[in-house]
C-alpha angles and dihedrals in degrees: 000000000000116000093238092054091050089050091052092049092049092052091045091052092047094050091047096047096049119359092183094053090046090051093049091048093051093046094048092046090055090052092054091046091053091047090057091049091051093052091061116108090236090062096062126073094232094047096244126121114268117236106265094234090056091046092048093047091049091047092051091046091048099047091040088049091230110132101217115129142179094208135050102272092199097056110018102066129069124222088269091051091049090051090052090050092046092052090045090054091054093047093048093048091064093069136242101271095034089053091051090048092052092049091048092050091048092051095044092037093230141072096237131174093275093052090047092052092049092051092043090055089064087066097037120023091196087078091066089084105009102049111204100017115211104235124089113276135208084231117024123214093253090055097055092102089056091047092052088052089049090053092054096041094046091052091052101037101040095042091048093050093049091046091054090048094054097037093092089055091062093042089058095044131088092232095087132053099182133043092240090059090056091049094048093047091049095052092041093054092042093052092043091053100044092045089048092236104128100209117147122201097204130074109261093025123216091339087081087071098041091128097045106097094183094055094045091045092054091050091048092049092050091047091049093051092047092051094055094073133242094263089057092047090048092050092048092050090048091050092048090055096042117022091195089070098073120192113266132231093277092058094046093046093048093050094044095047092044093052093045093051091045094052095043092046094049094049094043095048091047093050095045094047098039090098096044110099091195093063125014100342096097094046129091117259091258093048091046092051091048090050091050090048092051092049091047090056093045093049088064088070106295098111099200119125135178094195137056105269092202090059092061123105119265090244091055092048089053090054090049089049090056095046092048094047091054093046124171140308127319117273089014134125087257125091135211128087088301131247094261090057090056091044093052091050090049091049090050091053091049092048091050091049090052093046092242120150094205134063106230130186133159090357091304134108118233113217119242093238087067089056091050090051091049091052091048093049093048094047095045090048092050091048092051092048093046096049093043092049091052091050093047092050091047096047098041106027089233122154123257092251095060097033096053093044096051092041092053089045089054095045093046091044091234106134100214112132141184088216094267096111095061096041103039129098123283091247092055090046089054090052090052090049091054089047091054090050092050091047094053097039089051130234094253093048091048093048090050090049092051094047112089095221144329114284116223108198112205096192140043125225123228114280122245125171125227129200114259127183 
């Protein structure tokens, strides 16, 4: 049997036996490949090999579309290194399970049922064990091929449009000396914004354009679209083409929760920082509100900032912690526990207060297994953040304020930092790298990969109630 055919059969068996393990293996392998590329002398600006820990951390941050770094992204990397990072951002934006599905379809030369289920699990983690779940989906199993096309097209179309919008900004700036520099900067920023990464290729980063409303608005729009999630974008495109296919509950809930968190975050950050001269205190009310709005969008997973995060009030950092932990939409380039998870938990609390046995929204009933999944995601996320924060504080001696903020930023793949990530010890940086990996892989995917197999219980034990609350 030819070696290539054996390789295809091995990958096919692996993806069929445990899609989640296969996805984690593919994702992790790509990270290590990128880390090796970034250690090459050609990847650094001074032509010397980059320390492997820095290369590994950058690779994890790139593939996990986070934006945290241990080196100066604007000066450390050469044009070749920036190309590697740019390609890594695009690869990481696709998603863990979707990426595994695409690789499986390439190897087996078809998008079969197994590949569709793997890709579908990126939009609904219930499918990891249950396959084609029964309730109505934002993206149905038969439409997975169309969703994968939407992922690719949205990356190309949206990033190109945003790049063309901000191209004049670089032409008019003193940062570039040639037209190709302006083009490369435009596409780099566009990709970094839409994928919710937050890397900047120029020294000084986005702070160089702190007074350019057009530039910041384009970045915020790209970040917002990227944080909605590919299933939502696919459903909206489908609805625009055929008005009879109305968006489902998932799309409506994602949009509503995203807008509510954005408005509340913008107003809260503006009010809390209005008296801080190091952030928004010296700005006019309009400029302060715009600054708060930009930061509210970027806290969802964007990672860009025009102000010094460490100069913010403790109360504002706590608000940012909450926004980052929630993150963006499911199956998006954003991280966090996702806005729909928070919304389902809120609906459960409201239903319990009203004495209702069902979770109801938009004239639909939400199954209880969705609530169980939301509780699991929130608890696993809190456990990862708590344990990582303790380790970072122990290994670096950092204070709780900085450690918790940078840890949540790593878990939620945001990229905002108090400065701790770059200055902390190598051991703490390694903890943050693992936290980024866990945040992008996803707590449910990781739990399914660790579990040996699905347990099918053929009996039910007697019921006995405990006291809660």
